[in-house]
C-alpha positions in Angstrom: 12.8 -68.3 52.4 12.7 -69.0 48.7 9.8 -67.3 46.9 7.7 -69.3 44.4 6.4 -67.5 41.4 2.9 -69.0 41.4 2.4 -68.2 45.1 3.6 -64.6 44.7 1.4 -64.1 41.7 -1.6 -65.5 43.5 -1.0 -63.1 46.4 -0.7 -60.1 44.1 -4.0 -61.2 42.4 -5.7 -61.4 45.8 -4.4 -58.0 46.8 -5.7 -56.4 43.5 -9.2 -57.8 44.3 -9.1 -56.6 47.9 -7.7 -53.1 47.3 -9.1 -52.2 43.9 -12.4 -54.0 43.9 -13.2 -53.6 47.6 -13.9 -57.3 48.2 -13.6 -58.8 51.7 -10.1 -60.2 52.4 -11.4 -63.5 54.0 -13.6 -64.2 51.0 -10.9 -63.4 48.4 -8.3 -65.5 50.2 -10.8 -68.4 50.5 -11.4 -68.3 46.7 -7.7 -67.9 45.9 -6.7 -70.9 47.9 -9.0 -73.1 45.7 -7.1 -72.1 42.6 -4.5 -74.9 42.6 -5.2 -78.3 44.2 -1.5 -79.1 44.2 -0.8 -76.4 46.9 0.1 -77.9 50.2 -0.6 -76.4 53.6 2.6 -74.4 53.6 1.8 -72.9 50.2 -1.7 -72.0 51.3 -0.6 -70.5 54.6 2.0 -68.4 52.7 -0.7 -66.9 50.5 -3.1 -66.3 53.3 -0.7 -64.8 55.8 1.2 -62.7 53.3 -2.0 -61.3 51.8 -3.3 -60.4 55.3 0.1 -58.9 56.2 0.1 -56.6 53.2 -3.5 -55.7 53.8 -2.7 -54.9 57.4 0.2 -52.6 56.5 -1.3 -51.1 53.3 -0.8 -47.5 54.2 2.8 -47.9 55.4 3.8 -50.1 52.5 2.2 -47.8 49.9 3.9 -44.8 51.4 7.3 -46.5 51.3 6.7 -47.8 47.8 5.5 -44.3 46.7 2.3 -45.7 45.1 -1.3 -44.5 45.3 -4.7 -46.2 44.9 -6.1 -47.5 42.7 -3.0 -49.7 42.6 -1.6 -50.9 39.2 -0.1 -54.4 39.0 3.4 -53.0 39.2 2.4 -51.0 42.3 1.4 -54.2 44.1 4.7 -55.8 43.2 6.4 -52.8 44.6 4.5 -53.2 47.9 5.3 -56.9 47.9 9.0 -56.0 47.5 8.6 -53.7 50.6 7.2 -56.7 52.5 10.2 -58.8 51.5 12.8 -56.2 52.4 11.3 -55.5 55.8 11.2 -59.2 56.6 14.8 -59.8 55.3 13.5 -62.1 52.5 15.7 -62.2 49.4 14.0 -60.6 46.5 14.0 -63.0 43.4 15.6 -62.0 40.2 12.3 -61.5 38.3 11.4 -58.7 35.9 8.6 -57.6 38.4 11.3 -56.8 41.0 13.9 -55.0 38.9 15.7 -52.2 40.5 14.1 -52.6 44.0 15.8 -49.8 46.1 16.4 -51.9 49.2 18.4 -49.3 51.1 15.9 -46.6 50.4 13.0 -48.9 51.6 14.8 -49.4 55.0 15.5 -45.6 55.3 11.9 -44.7 54.5 10.7 -47.3 57.0 12.9 -45.8 59.8 11.6 -42.3 59.0 7.9 -43.2 58.8 8.1 -45.4 62.0 8.3 -42.2 64.0 4.8 -41.2 63.0 2.0 -43.3 64.5 -0.5 -43.2 61.6 2.2 -44.6 59.3 3.9 -46.9 61.8 0.5 -48.5 62.7 -0.8 -48.1 59.2 -4.2 -46.5 59.9 -6.2 -43.7 58.1 -5.9 -40.2 59.5 -9.5 -40.0 60.8 -9.2 -43.3 62.6 -6.0 -42.3 64.3 -7.5 -39.0 65.4 -10.7 -40.6 66.7 -8.8 -43.3 68.6 -6.7 -40.7 70.4 -9.7 -38.5 71.0 -11.7 -41.3 72.6 -9.1 -43.3 74.4 -6.3 -40.8 75.0 -2.9 -40.9 73.4 -1.2 -43.5 75.6 -4.1 -46.1 75.5 -4.8 -45.6 71.8 -1.0 -46.0 70.9 -0.9 -49.3 72.8 -4.2 -50.5 71.5 -3.7 -49.9 67.8 -0.2 -51.5 68.2 -1.8 -54.6 69.7 -4.6 -54.7 67.1 -2.0 -54.9 64.3 -0.7 -58.2 65.6 -1.9 -61.4 64.0 -4.8 -62.8 66.2 -4.2 -66.1 67.9 -6.5 -69.0 67.1 -8.7 -69.7 70.2 -11.4 -72.4 70.4 -14.2 -73.0 72.9 -14.7 -76.5 74.1 -18.4 -77.5 73.7 -19.4 -78.6 77.2 -22.4 -80.4 75.8 -20.1 -83.0 74.4 -16.6 -82.6 76.0 -14.4 -80.6 78.3 -11.1 -78.7 77.5 -8.9 -81.5 78.8 -10.6 -84.2 76.7 -10.6 -81.9 73.7 -6.9 -81.1 74.0 -6.2 -84.9 74.0 -8.4 -85.5 70.9 -6.7 -82.6 69.0 -3.3 -83.9 70.0 -4.2 -87.3 68.5 -5.0 -85.4 65.3 -1.6 -83.6 65.4 -2.8 -80.3 66.8 -1.1 -78.9 70.0 -3.0 -76.5 72.2 -2.5 -74.7 75.5 -5.1 -74.0 78.3 -5.9 -70.4 78.9 -5.8 -69.3 82.6 -9.0 -67.5 83.6 -10.9 -68.7 80.5 -12.6 -72.0 81.6 -13.6 -73.4 78.2 -10.8 -72.0 76.0 -7.8 -73.6 74.3 -5.3 -71.7 72.1 -3.6 -73.4 69.2 0.2 -73.4 69.5 0.5 -73.2 65.7 -2.1 -72.2 63.1 -3.7 -75.2 61.4 -6.8 -76.1 59.5 -8.8 -77.3 62.4 -12.1 -77.5 60.4 -10.8 -80.7 58.9 -10.4 -82.5 62.2 -12.9 -85.1 63.5 -13.1 -83.2 66.7 -14.6 -80.2 64.7 -16.9 -82.5 62.6 -18.2 -84.1 65.8 -19.1 -80.8 67.3 -16.6 -80.8 70.2 -15.6 -77.2 69.7 -16.2 -73.8 68.0 -13.7 -71.2 67.0 -14.3 -68.3 69.3 -11.9 -65.6 70.6 -11.2 -65.6 74.3 -12.8 -62.1 74.8 -15.9 -63.2 72.9 -16.3 -66.1 75.3 -16.7 -63.6 78.2 -20.0 -62.3 76.8 -22.3 -65.4 77.4 -20.8 -65.8 80.9 -21.7 -62.1 81.6 -25.4 -62.9 80.9 -25.6 -65.0 84.0 -27.8 -67.7 82.5 -29.2 -70.8 84.3 -30.7 -74.0 82.9 -34.4 -73.7 82.3 -34.4 -69.9 81.5 -35.9 -68.2 78.5 -33.1 -66.3 76.7 -33.3 -64.2 73.6 -30.2 -63.5 71.5 -31.4 -60.6 69.4 -28.4 -60.2 67.0 -27.5 -63.8 66.8 -25.7 -63.9 63.4 -24.2 -67.3 62.8 -24.5 -68.1 66.5 -21.1 -68.2 68.2 -22.5 -66.8 71.5 -25.9 -68.5 71.0 -24.1 -71.9 71.1 -22.1 -70.9 74.1 -25.3 -70.0 75.9 -26.8 -73.4 75.0 -23.9 -75.1 76.6 -24.0 -72.9 79.8 -27.8 -73.7 80.0 -27.0 -77.5 79.6 -29.5 -77.6 76.8 -32.4 -76.9 79.2 -34.8 -74.0 78.7 -35.2 -72.0 75.5 -32.9 -69.8 73.4 -34.6 -67.7 70.7 -32.0 -66.6 68.2 -33.0 -63.6 66.2 -31.4 -61.9 63.2 -32.3 -59.7 60.3 -30.2 -62.0 58.0 -31.9 -65.3 57.3 -28.8 -66.8 55.7 -26.8 -66.3 59.0 -29.6 -68.1 60.9 -29.4 -71.1 58.4 -25.7 -71.3 59.3 -26.6 -71.2 63.0 -29.0 -74.1 62.6 -26.2 -76.1 60.9 -23.8 -75.3 63.7 -26.4 -76.0 66.5 -27.1 -79.4 65.0 -23.3 -80.2 64.9 -22.9 -78.9 68.5 -25.9 -80.9 69.8 -27.6 -77.7 71.0 -31.3 -78.7 71.0 -32.8 -75.7 72.9 -32.1 -73.1 70.1 -35.0 -71.8 68.0 -34.2 -69.4 65.1 -36.5 -66.6 64.1 -35.8 -64.1 61.2 -36.7 -60.5 62.0 -38.8 -59.8 58.9 -41.2 -57.4 60.6 -41.6 -55.5 63.8 -44.2 -58.1 65.0 -41.4 -60.6 65.6 -39.9 -58.4 68.3 -43.2 -57.1 69.7 -44.5 -60.7 70.3 -41.6 -61.2 72.7 -42.0 -58.0 74.8 -41.8 -58.8 78.5 -41.2 -62.5 78.1 -37.4 -63.2 78.5 -35.3 -63.8 81.6 -32.2 -62.8 79.7 -31.7 -60.8 76.6 -28.4 -60.5 74.7 -27.8 -57.5 72.4 -24.5 -58.3 70.6 -24.9 -55.0 68.8 -23.6 -54.1 65.3 -20.6 -51.9 65.7 -17.4 -50.5 64.1 -15.5 -53.7 64.8 -12.4 -51.7 65.9 -11.7 -54.3 68.6 -11.3 -57.1 66.1 -8.9 -55.4 63.6 -6.3 -58.1 64.3 -8.5 -60.7 62.6 -10.2 -58.3 60.1 -7.3 -55.9 59.0 -9.2 -54.8 55.8 -11.8 -53.2 58.1 -9.3 -50.4 58.6 -9.7 -49.4 54.9 -13.5 -50.2 54.6 -14.7 -48.2 57.6 -15.7 -44.6 57.0 -16.5 -41.9 59.6 -20.1 -41.5 58.5 -20.7 -45.3 59.1 -19.8 -44.7 62.7 -22.4 -42.0 63.1 -25.0 -44.3 61.5 -24.0 -47.3 63.6 -24.2 -45.3 66.9 -27.8 -44.3 66.0 -28.6 -48.0 65.2 -27.1 -49.2 68.5 -29.4 -46.8 70.5 -32.5 -47.8 68.5 -31.7 -51.5 69.0 -31.2 -50.9 72.7 -34.6 -49.1 73.0 -36.5 -51.7 71.0 -35.0 -55.0 72.1 -34.7 -54.1 75.8 -38.5 -54.3 76.0 -38.2 -58.1 75.5 -36.7 -58.4 79.1 -39.3 -59.2 81.8 -39.4 -57.5 85.2 -36.4 -58.7 87.2 -34.7 -60.0 84.1 -31.3 -59.0 82.8 -30.0 -57.5 79.6 -26.4 -57.6 78.3 -25.3 -55.0 75.7 -22.0 -56.0 74.0 -19.8 -54.8 71.1 -16.5 -55.8 69.6 -15.4 -52.1 69.7 -13.0 -50.3 72.0 -14.6 -46.8 71.5 -16.5 -45.4 74.5 -18.9 -43.6 72.1 -20.2 -47.1 71.1 -20.0 -48.5 74.6 -20.2 -46.7 78.0 -21.7 -43.6 76.4 -24.4 -45.6 74.6 -25.4 -47.3 77.8 -25.6 -44.0 79.6 -27.7 -42.5 76.8 -30.0 -45.5 76.9 -30.6 -45.2 80.7 -32.0 -41.7 80.1 -34.5 -42.9 77.5 -38.1 -43.9 78.3 -37.3 -47.6 77.9 -34.0 -47.2 79.7 -35.6 -45.7 82.9 -36.8 -49.2 83.8 -33.2 -50.5 84.0 -30.2 -50.1 86.3 -26.6 -50.8 85.4 -25.3 -53.7 87.4 -21.7 -53.9 86.0 -19.7 -53.3 82.8 -16.4 -54.6 81.5 -14.1 -53.1 78.9 -11.5 -55.5 77.4 -8.6 -53.9 75.6 -6.5 -56.0 73.2 -3.3 -54.4 74.5 -4.1 -55.7 78.0 -5.7 -59.1 77.3 -3.8 -60.2 74.1 -7.2 -61.0 72.6 -10.0 -59.1 70.9 -11.2 -55.7 72.2 -14.7 -56.0 73.6 -17.2 -54.2 75.8 -20.2 -55.6 77.8 -22.7 -54.1 80.2 -25.2 -56.0 82.3 -28.5 -54.2 83.2 -31.4 -55.3 85.2 -35.1 -54.4 84.7 -36.5 -53.1 87.9 
């Protein structure tokens, strides 16, 4: 691979913003890719994938390069040189890469690879917490799996098509996919591509949604004609899946505290042809209270640490802090106590997170069942999905019924 100066410099600029200014990697990359209209798809994928790669391995590369935060520009070039050496890419003869100690880089890599927190490039506290909650063997496998680049999985929108038809449409547009066994509506891309430019996307035939995430709506056990409340709907990936499972019949009330996310959900619902979705912004406690005891099904896709989706959000490793986890566990329990009251007698509630930590999952459900609101519920079933076992995001879901 021959490195091009403008692409390398763009990558280093993006890393400076992500590491030193604390900006989100996806937003920085999106902005960076708009810098030069002459860049083709290969150039753009080089910047995006290399930036994500160095973000993912920040701790390991910084340790090998012997640099510390905040990173100076020359520090970032040193980390880039580490990336090159470990991938067998020839380092160009540029002033920024003068005297790169290739042999020492390989030696340090071999040495640090024996220590999990360096090998898997995670902060000390996260490595300790993962081992404490999951046990050494499971955590070692899990964090290794979460450091792999996430595959691109899409969900065929059954309101407009089916996986077979969708695969054909995408093939006509030059995109090859494979069916996923045990995931009835999922297709996985054989190669990464900008699928948002396809007619199939513009016509609402699919949504990008990880295979594990597609399990959540199924877990809610919905039927056409039901009244369903999605309490933390966000931009609506699971809401739209519910609409398809309900064949556009019945009512889905999509709630969120962020109005801008609900605006995006409205746009997506229109494209998907999901007509049974109504959005409501949670701007006061009245919004929730009005719904008490009215829903056949309630989904609580709770805010969480996001440890199950590190493969697609590698910068979360560096943004997460231990005190945030304490706060989010309290929030999860509060949400469960408040929003569970929306379920009517005999109705069901699904609590879900994209975390692999039992303290956010099984333990939260057990705590909830002991509260005043929780005493009315019984646990029907729960499912933990580990990335190391599924090859997709780490997820948890619990189905509870109101007696």
